[in-house]
C-alpha positions as CSV (number, residue, x, y, z in Angstrom):
1,M,78.6,110.8,-5.4
2,A,76.3,107.9,-5.7
3,K,73.2,108.6,-7.8
4,N,70.8,106.0,-6.3
5,G,71.8,105.3,-2.7
6,T,74.0,102.3,-1.8
7,I,76.4,101.0,-4.5
8,S,77.0,97.3,-4.7
9,A,80.4,96.0,-3.7
10,S,81.0,94.6,-7.2
11,V,80.6,98.1,-8.8
12,I,83.0,99.6,-6.2
13,K,85.6,96.9,-7.0
14,R,85.4,97.8,-10.7
15,L,85.9,101.5,-10.1
16,P,89.7,101.3,-9.7
17,R,89.9,99.3,-12.9
18,Y,88.1,102.1,-14.8
19,Y,90.4,104.6,-13.2
20,R,93.5,102.7,-14.2
21,F,92.4,102.0,-17.8
22,L,91.3,105.6,-18.3
23,G,94.7,106.7,-17.0
24,E,96.4,104.5,-19.6
25,L,94.2,106.0,-22.3
26,M,95.3,109.5,-21.2
27,K,98.9,108.5,-21.5
28,Q,98.1,107.4,-25.1
29,E,96.5,110.9,-25.6
30,V,93.1,109.3,-26.4
31,E,90.4,112.0,-25.9
32,R,87.2,110.1,-26.1
33,I,86.0,106.5,-26.0
34,S,82.8,104.6,-26.4
35,S,81.4,102.1,-23.9
36,R,81.9,99.4,-26.6
37,E,85.6,100.3,-27.1
38,L,86.1,100.4,-23.3
39,S,84.4,97.1,-22.9
40,E,86.8,95.5,-25.4
41,M,89.7,96.8,-23.4
42,M,88.4,95.7,-20.0
43,N,86.7,92.5,-20.9
44,L,83.4,93.7,-19.7
45,T,80.1,94.3,-21.6
46,A,79.3,97.8,-22.8
47,S,76.0,97.4,-20.9
48,Q,77.8,96.6,-17.7
49,I,80.0,99.7,-18.1
50,R,77.0,101.9,-18.7
51,Q,75.1,100.5,-15.7
52,D,78.1,100.9,-13.4
53,L,78.7,104.6,-14.5
54,N,75.0,105.4,-14.3
55,C,75.2,104.6,-10.6
56,F,77.1,107.9,-10.3
57,G,75.3,109.9,-13.0
58,G,76.4,108.4,-16.3
59,F,79.0,110.9,-17.6
60,G,78.5,109.8,-21.3
61,M,76.9,111.6,-24.2
62,Q,74.8,110.1,-26.9
63,G,76.8,109.7,-30.1
64,Y,80.0,110.9,-28.4
65,G,80.9,108.4,-25.7
66,Y,83.0,109.4,-22.8
67,H,85.5,112.2,-22.5
68,V,88.5,110.2,-21.2
69,R,90.1,112.9,-19.0
70,S,86.8,114.2,-17.6
71,L,85.7,110.6,-16.7
72,H,89.0,109.8,-15.2
73,E,88.8,112.9,-13.0
74,E,85.2,112.2,-12.0
75,I,86.0,108.6,-11.0
76,G,89.0,109.9,-9.1
77,K,86.7,112.1,-7.1
78,I,84.4,109.2,-6.4
79,L,87.3,107.1,-5.2
80,G,88.6,110.0,-3.1
81,V,92.0,110.3,-4.7
82,D,91.8,114.1,-4.2
83,R,91.5,113.8,-0.5
84,E,95.0,113.0,0.6
85,F,94.2,111.0,3.8
86,G,97.1,111.0,6.2
87,T,98.5,107.4,6.2
88,I,100.8,105.4,8.5
89,I,102.4,102.0,8.1
90,I,102.6,99.7,11.0
91,G,105.4,97.1,10.5
92,A,108.6,97.9,8.7
93,G,109.7,94.4,7.7
94,N,110.2,93.5,4.0
95,L,106.5,93.9,3.1
96,G,106.0,97.2,4.9
97,K,109.1,98.6,3.3
98,A,108.1,97.4,-0.1
99,I,104.7,98.9,0.2
100,A,106.2,102.2,1.4
101,M,108.6,102.3,-1.5
102,H,106.5,101.0,-4.4
103,I,102.9,102.1,-3.8
104,N,102.3,105.6,-5.0
105,F,100.0,106.7,-2.1
106,E,99.7,110.3,-3.3
107,T,97.9,109.2,-6.5
108,R,95.5,107.0,-4.6
109,G,94.1,109.5,-2.1
110,C,96.6,108.9,0.7
111,R,99.7,110.7,2.0
112,L,102.3,108.5,3.8
113,T,103.4,110.4,6.9
114,G,104.8,107.8,9.3
115,I,106.2,104.2,9.5
116,F,106.4,102.3,12.8
117,D,107.9,99.1,14.0
118,V,108.4,97.4,17.4
119,N,112.0,96.5,16.6
120,P,114.2,99.1,18.1
121,R,117.0,98.3,15.7
122,L,114.9,99.7,12.9
123,T,114.3,103.0,14.6
124,G,115.8,105.9,12.7
125,E,116.3,103.8,9.5
126,T,114.8,105.7,6.5
127,V,112.5,104.3,3.9
128,G,112.5,106.9,1.2
129,P,112.1,110.2,2.9
130,I,110.5,108.8,6.1
131,A,112.3,107.7,9.2
132,I,111.0,104.6,11.0
133,R,109.7,105.3,14.5
134,H,109.2,102.9,17.3
135,T,105.6,101.9,18.0
136,D,105.8,103.5,21.4
137,E,105.6,106.8,19.5
138,I,102.3,106.1,17.8
139,E,100.1,107.8,20.3
140,Q,102.0,111.1,20.2
141,F,102.4,111.0,16.5
142,C,98.7,110.5,15.9
143,K,97.8,113.3,18.3
144,E,100.1,115.7,16.4
145,N,99.5,114.5,12.8
146,K,96.0,113.0,12.9
147,P,96.4,110.2,10.3
148,V,93.2,108.5,9.1
149,V,94.5,105.4,7.3
150,A,96.7,102.6,8.7
151,V,98.5,100.0,6.7
152,L,99.0,96.9,8.8
153,C,102.0,94.7,7.9
154,I,102.4,92.9,11.3
155,P,102.0,89.4,12.7
156,K,98.4,88.3,12.9
157,A,98.6,87.7,16.6
158,N,99.0,91.4,17.2
159,T,96.6,92.7,14.6
160,Q,93.4,93.1,16.6
161,E,95.1,94.7,19.5
162,I,97.0,97.3,17.5
163,A,93.9,98.0,15.4
164,D,91.8,98.6,18.5
165,R,94.5,100.9,19.8
166,L,94.6,102.8,16.5
167,V,90.8,103.3,16.4
168,K,91.1,105.1,19.7
169,L,93.7,107.4,18.1
170,G,91.5,108.4,15.2
171,I,92.3,105.8,12.5
172,R,89.2,105.2,10.4
173,A,90.5,103.0,7.6
174,F,92.7,99.9,7.6
175,W,94.6,98.3,4.7
176,N,95.4,95.0,6.4
177,F,98.1,92.6,5.1
178,S,98.5,90.7,8.4
179,H,96.9,87.3,7.4
180,Y,94.2,88.0,9.9
181,D,90.6,88.8,9.0
182,L,90.3,92.0,10.9
183,T,86.8,93.1,11.9
184,I,85.9,96.3,13.8
185,E,82.4,96.7,14.9
186,H,82.0,100.4,14.2
187,E,79.9,101.9,11.4
188,N,82.5,104.6,10.6
189,I,85.5,102.3,10.3
190,V,86.4,100.6,7.0
191,V,88.6,97.6,6.6
192,E,90.2,96.1,3.5
193,N,91.7,92.7,4.3
194,V,94.4,91.7,1.7
195,H,95.4,88.1,1.5
196,L,98.2,87.7,-1.1
197,G,98.3,84.0,-0.6
198,D,94.6,83.7,-1.5
199,S,95.3,85.4,-4.8
200,L,98.1,83.0,-5.5
201,L,95.8,80.0,-4.6
202,T,93.2,81.4,-7.0
203,L,95.9,81.4,-9.7
204,T,96.9,77.8,-8.9
205,Y,93.3,76.7,-9.0
206,R,92.8,78.2,-12.4
207,A,96.1,76.7,-13.6
208,N,95.2,73.3,-12.2
209,N,91.9,73.4,-14.2
210,N,93.4,74.7,-17.4
211,I,96.9,73.3,-17.7
212,A,97.4,69.6,-18.4
213,P,99.8,67.8,-16.1
214,E,103.3,67.3,-17.6
215,N,103.0,63.5,-17.2
216,S,99.7,63.2,-19.0
217,G,101.3,61.7,-22.1
218,N,99.8,62.2,-25.5
219,G,96.3,61.3,-24.4
220,Q,96.3,57.8,-26.0
221,E,95.5,54.8,-23.9
222,D,97.9,51.9,-23.7
223,S,96.5,49.1,-25.9
224,N,98.6,46.4,-24.3
């Protein structure tokens, strides 16, 4: 838990990176690591790492550094990976199916229990071990299974309506891929809006400012 009240959004966004890098170190059978060594791996300063972890109690020991497995477990608890929140996906198109197949929900604090789509032709089709249900079944499913997290892979025109419907059914967290900035005015509801196109545009901006155009020549002006 947080040591000193509210934690900044920037620290929270770095926690999954710590968890991922520590997981890789565990695979390499590294037992302990200093903040300096971790900083070199993550391209952060050692001071930043210590400040971030001190928000939750520190975890390091003077002259020893951090015990990799213990720190990985503690950050996992902070992130909630040991909770197994029941999770449903709304929208079984290409993106919804890809997320269902390639995101390991169980190692990230979630347990995928249902997939729904409005297209009746998809009803009964299986994605991994889960059969797609029609969206008309959402109410009954939520009453029986009580999921907490919803992954939205639906057209943006329908996003707010379906989200409001899901809130009434007990959904408290949304992972939203719908190209719509979902907002829910409720203090106990959390939303993570994911815009894959924005990430690509960030990449093209950086490329545009770091890669010379192909037709730039050799940089010499024409003297004629």
